[in-house]
RODO-578593 format. One line per field, with one value per residue (C-alpha): y, z, x. Coordinates in nm, 2 decimals, always signed. Layout:
# residues N
py <- Y, ... $
pz <- Z, ... $
px <- X, ... $
//
This chain:
# residues 121
py <- +11.10, +11.36, +11.69, +11.95, +12.29, +12.58, +12.93, +13.14, +13.52, +13.55, +13.44, +13.10, +13.16, +12.90, +12.91, +12.84, +12.56, +12.41, +12.44, +12.27, +11.98, +11.93, +11.92, +11.69, +11.46, +11.44, +11.38, +11.13, +10.95, +10.63, +10.58, +10.68, +10.35, +10.41, +10.77, +10.84, +11.21, +11.51, +11.83, +12.14, +12.47, +12.77, +13.08, +13.42, +13.46, +13.83, +13.95, +14.27, +14.32, +14.07, +13.85, +13.47, +13.41, +13.21, +12.87, +12.54, +12.28, +11.93, +11.65, +11.31, +11.08, +10.72, +10.40, +10.21, +10.44, +10.77, +11.08, +11.24, +11.61, +11.84, +12.22, +12.46, +12.84, +13.06, +13.41, +13.27, +13.06, +12.86, +12.77, +12.66, +12.44, +12.28, +12.21, +12.08, +11.85, +11.71, +11.65, +11.49, +11.24, +11.14, +11.11, +10.91, +10.67, +10.62, +10.56, +10.30, +10.13, +10.11, +9.96, +9.71, +9.61, +9.58, +9.35, +9.13, +9.10, +8.99, +8.68, +8.37, +8.21, +7.87, +8.02, +8.17, +7.84, +7.64, +7.88, +7.86, +7.48, +7.43, +7.62, +7.42, +7.34 $
pz <- +9.97, +10.07, +10.18, +10.35, +10.36, +10.57, +10.60, +10.90, +10.92, +10.55, +10.20, +10.07, +9.73, +9.45, +9.47, +9.84, +9.80, +9.51, +9.71, +10.01, +9.81, +9.62, +9.94, +10.12, +9.82, +9.81, +10.19, +10.23, +9.90, +9.99, +10.29, +10.12, +10.19, +10.56, +10.55, +10.57, +10.54, +10.60, +10.76, +10.71, +10.90, +10.79, +11.00, +11.05, +11.43, +11.46, +11.14, +10.99, +11.29, +11.14, +11.31, +11.32, +11.32, +11.01, +11.14, +10.95, +11.15, +10.99, +11.13, +10.96, +11.03, +11.02, +11.01, +11.35, +11.48, +11.67, +11.46, +11.37, +11.45, +11.34, +11.38, +11.26, +11.29, +11.07, +10.93, +10.58, +10.53, +10.25, +10.48, +10.76, +10.51, +10.38, +10.73, +10.86, +10.56, +10.59, +10.96, +10.90, +10.65, +10.89, +11.19, +10.99, +10.88, +11.24, +11.36, +11.10, +11.15, +11.53, +11.46, +11.21, +11.47, +11.74, +11.52, +11.44, +11.81, +11.90, +11.68, +11.90, +11.97, +11.85, +11.50, +11.48, +11.58, +11.33, +11.05, +11.14, +11.18, +10.82, +10.66, +10.41, +10.51 $
px <- +9.61, +9.35, +9.50, +9.29, +9.46, +9.33, +9.46, +9.39, +9.43, +9.53, +9.40, +9.52, +9.67, +9.69, +10.08, +10.08, +9.83, +10.03, +10.36, +10.21, +10.06, +10.38, +10.60, +10.37, +10.35, +10.73, +10.76, +10.47, +10.41, +10.60, +10.37, +10.05, +9.87, +9.89, +9.75, +9.38, +9.41, +9.63, +9.51, +9.73, +9.67, +9.87, +9.85, +10.00, +10.02, +10.11, +9.94, +10.10, +10.34, +10.59, +10.84, +10.89, +10.52, +10.42, +10.30, +10.25, +10.06, +10.03, +9.82, +9.84, +9.55, +9.66, +9.46, +9.48, +9.76, +9.76, +9.79, +10.12, +10.12, +10.40, +10.42, +10.69, +10.71, +10.93, +10.95, +10.88, +10.57, +10.73, +11.02, +10.78, +10.59, +10.92, +11.05, +10.72, +10.67, +11.02, +10.98, +10.64, +10.78, +11.06, +10.83, +10.58, +10.86, +10.98, +10.62, +10.55, +10.89, +10.82, +10.48, +10.63, +10.90, +10.65, +10.43, +10.74, +10.84, +10.48, +10.52, +10.51, +10.85, +10.73, +10.65, +11.00, +11.16, +10.95, +11.05, +11.42, +11.42, +11.30, +11.58, +11.79, +12.14 $
//
């Protein structure tokens, strides 16, 4: 999985990069074959003024599906990354399950009946 991490309005440290990659790895690794790339934008909205202004924006680019975009803002950037990564994993799981269910429901009825009629008794 290719992860592009960008920091805006502050320097990106090795610890922050490592934490982000690890958390996204945990959250997304089971669905890695569907992901083309992940773009992470970390930003400090208010700069030195403080407040709940550390933002983590995650965009997951999928093959043949619309992108999953998650954003979280916290006072602590590590907390924002953790929450956004967890939400991204859950959202991606739901999106892929809906796609799988949609694909199953589009199977023609005659194919379903044929498969059911050949079950052993």
